[in-house]
N, C-alpha and C positions, 0 to 999 in steps of 0.2 A: 369547663368540661367540653363545651362546644368547640373551643379552640383546639383542644387536644384531639378531638374526633376529626376535625378538619385537617390538622397536620398529619394524622395517621392516614387519612384517606389520600392525601396528596402524595405522601411517601409510598403508599401502596401502589398508586397509579404509576409513579416514577419507576419503582422497582419492576412492575409488570412490563412497562415500556422498555426498560433496560434489558430484561430477560428476552423480550421479543426481538430486540435488535441484535442480540448476540447469537440467536439460534442459527442464522446462516453460517457464522464463523465456526460454531461447534459442529455443524453438519459438514463443513469443508474439512476440518481437521479429522473428523471421524472417517469420512470417505477416503481421505488420503492414506489412511492406515489399513484399508481393506484390500483384499485381492479383487481383481475384476470380476471373477465368478461370484464372489460374495455380493458385490454391488448389483450384479445383474439379477440375482435371485430376489433382491429386496427383502431378505429375511431380517436384516438389521439396519437401523437408521442412524442411531447415535452411538451405539456401543458395538464396535467391530467384533464379529464373532464368525468363526470359521466352522462350517458344517460340511462334512464329506463322507462318502461311503468307502468301506474297505472290504476286501475279501480275504478271509483268514482260513486257509485249508489245513491248519495245524502245523504246517512247516514254515510257511512264509506269509507275511501280510502284504497285500498289494492295494494301492489306491485304485478305485474304479469309479466309473460313472454308471449309476443304476438306470437302466432303460425301462424295463418292465418285469412283471412277474408272470410266470406260467406254471401254475400248479405249485409243486414243491421246489421249483427251480426259479432262478432269477437270471434275466438276460442283462449282461453288463458289458461295458467297454473297459479294458484293462489299460492303465496308464503306467508310464515309466517314471523315473525320478524327476524328469523335467515336466511332468504332468502332460505328456503328449500320448495320444492313443497309439498303442502298439498292437492291440488285438481287439477286434470289433465283434459284438454280438456273441459273446461267449456265455454258454449256459453253465451256471454253478449252483450248488445247493443253496436254497434260500436261508437255511440255518447258518451258513458260513458267511453271510453278508450282514454287516452291522454298520451303524451310523456313528461317526465320531463327531462330537461337538466340543469346540474349544472356545472358551469365553474368558477374557477378551482375546482377540487375535490382532496383535499390533505388528503390521508389516512396515517397519521403518525403511526397508530397502526400497520402497517406492520413491522416497526422496532422492536416494542415490541414483536410481534409474532415471528419474525426471531430470536431475541436474546434469547428467552426462549424456542424455539423449540429444540435446542441442547445446551449443556453447554458452550456457548460462553464466559461466565465470566471466566471459567477455562482456555480456550484457550487464552484469553487476558492476564491473570495472568502469564501463562507459557511463552508467547511471551515476555512480559515485563521483566520478570526475566532473561530469556536467553539473551535478547538484552542488558540489562544493564551490566550484568556480562561479557558478551563478549566484550562490549565496553571498560570496564575497562582494560581487558587483552590486547585488541588491542592498546589502548593508551600507556600502559606501554611498551609493546614490540616494538612498532613503535618508541617511543622516544629514547629508548636505542639503537636500531639498527640504526636509522637515525643519531644519534650523532656519533656512531662508523664509519659509512660510510662517513660522511661529515667532521669530525674534527679529526679523529684519523688515524694514519698511521700504516698499518700492511701488511704483505705479502699476495698477492692474493685478495686485497680489491676490485679492479675493476672487477676481474673475478667473485667473489662471488656476487657482485651487479648485474652484467649482468645476472648471473644465476638466481638470484631472479626475475629480471624483465621478463626473458624468461618464468618463471613459470606462469606468468599472461596469457600467450597464451594457456595454457592447459585447456580445458573445464572440468567442474566438472564430467560429466559422465565417463571420462577417468579413473579417480582415485577413483571412487565410490566403485568398487568391492574390490580393494586392501585395501581401508580404512575400508570397512565392515569386511574383514578378520582380519585386525589388531585389530579393536575394539572388535571383537569376542574373539581373543586370550587373551586380557586383561580384559575380562568380563565387558566391558563398553556399550555393546549394551542395548538399552532400559533404559538408564539412562540419567540424566542431563549432566554428563560428556561428553557423546557423542555429545550433542547439543552445548556444550560451549567450551571445551578445544581445539578442532581442529580449531576453528574460533577465537582464541585469538591472532592469527598472521594474518595480512593482508598486502600483498606485496604492494598494491597500496597506502595504508596509509604510509608505510615506505618510499615509493618514494616521497609522498607529504611532509613529514617531512624533508627528506634529502634535497630536493630542497629549502625548507624554511631555514633550518639551514645554507646551503651554501650561502644564500643571506645575512646573517648577517655579519657585518664588522669584520674582523679578529682582528682589534685593540681592540674591546670590549672584546674578549677572552684573549688577551695578558694582558690587564689592570687588568682583574679579576685574572689571574694567578699570576701577580706580587703582588697583594694584598693578596695572599695566599689562594685563593678560590680553593677548591678541585674540582675534576671532577663532582661529583654528586652535589656539591654546585653550580657549574657553571650552570649545567643543571636546577637545581631547582630555583635558585635565578635570573639568568640572562636570560636564553633561554626561559623558559616556560612563564614568564610574557610578552615576546615579541611574543609569538606564539598563542595568543588567537584566531585569525581568523582561523589559520590552525587547531587548536584543535576543534573549532566549526564545521569546514568542515568535518574533519575526523569522528567526532561524528555523524553527520548527515548521512554520507555515511554508517557508520557501523550500525546505527539503521535501516536505510532503507534496507540494506542487510539482517539483522537478521529478520526484520519484514516480508519481502517478501520471506524468505527462504521456499522452499517447498520440493525439491527433497531429500535433505540431511535428514531432520527430518522424512520424509515419509519412507525412507529406514532404518534409524538407530533406530527408535522407533516404538513400536507397541501398548503400553498401552494407552487407551483413556485419562488417567490422565496426560499423558505427551504430548498430542497433542498441537502443536502450532497453531496459528491462520490460516495460509494458509492450513495446513493439515485438520484442523477442517472444514474450508470452503469447502474443497473438499468432505469430508464426508457429509456435509450438502447438497451439490449439488446432491449427490446420493439419499438422503432421500427426498428432495423437488424438484426433477427434473421437475415436472409439474407445480410448483408454481413459475413462473418467477418473480413475484413482490417481493416475499420473498427472492429469490436469489439476486435480485438487491439491496434490503435493506441490506442484510448481506454483500454484496460486498461494499456497500457505507460506512457502519460504520466500516469496516475493513481498508478502505483506508483513510478516513478523518483524523484520528489522525496523521499519518505520513505526510499527505499532509499539514496540518496546521504547523507541525514542520518544514517542508521544506520552507514554505513561511516566517516563522519567522526568518530563518537563511540564506535566500538567499543572503543577502549582504555579509556575511562572506564567503560564498562559492565562490562568484564572486571575492572577494578580494584575497582569498588564491589561487585559481586555476590559477590566472593570473601569479603567481610566479613559477608555475611548468615548464614553458618553458624557464627559465633562464639557461644560459650556465654555465658549470662547470668552 
């Protein structure tokens, strides 16, 4: 009985934490579907709803902005179809003024406006190209390095691996200036090479592959060697088919890292044609700083692709990361 209560309490806490973590995402989607006037009024938080005033004189109904009441009259601004003020401080009978409430009010056009306001199509294309090419480089270097660290014997292997792992503790701003100077020396600044080549090696991915390769039975490698399988043949025909979950996990982590990269491309590139998604989103933030609904729409469609990819591959991620804690 006590065990059931403990499990129930644990799951309750986890559910509460999960709900708390998704609140910002729900608010972002909700805000992206509002009009700017709705957001400024703060009448709705999570459910977009549109509230506005109209003047109906019996012949035609017009959108208005209600200013104040004076006895039996109301002072209003009359709007046109584009919701711009065409007449100011007009007195109309109070009985002809009414409030319209629409629940919910979903303004999907915010996504179109945000996407076309700046060249987000170019930003998406650059991000996709950089992410895929970097992923190919990460997988190749990680597989070769992990095989060497897990199955080959050479002097200083453990020292080199510990040195690799220790580099994970160095934050990016530490080596940003030195990297900038190096890329400037070889004329790679403001090029695709600067966005791709330095990120074709990922130490955490090497660690994941090494732990997985060490978990494979040694007898499998011995049998393949007896059959005359070469080193690369062993890697291609034996190890890789058994490494699909770890490849999926490494791919997801690499794509998420490339998709969310901001500081590196911001410093290493300057041309608008080379901007990746996060840098483009930052520039869009400067241009549309007062249009919160468009900012939230742009943030939403920049996050949703990688979020969908993560949910599709979450089983492989869980299956592979469980092996990273295995002892040598």
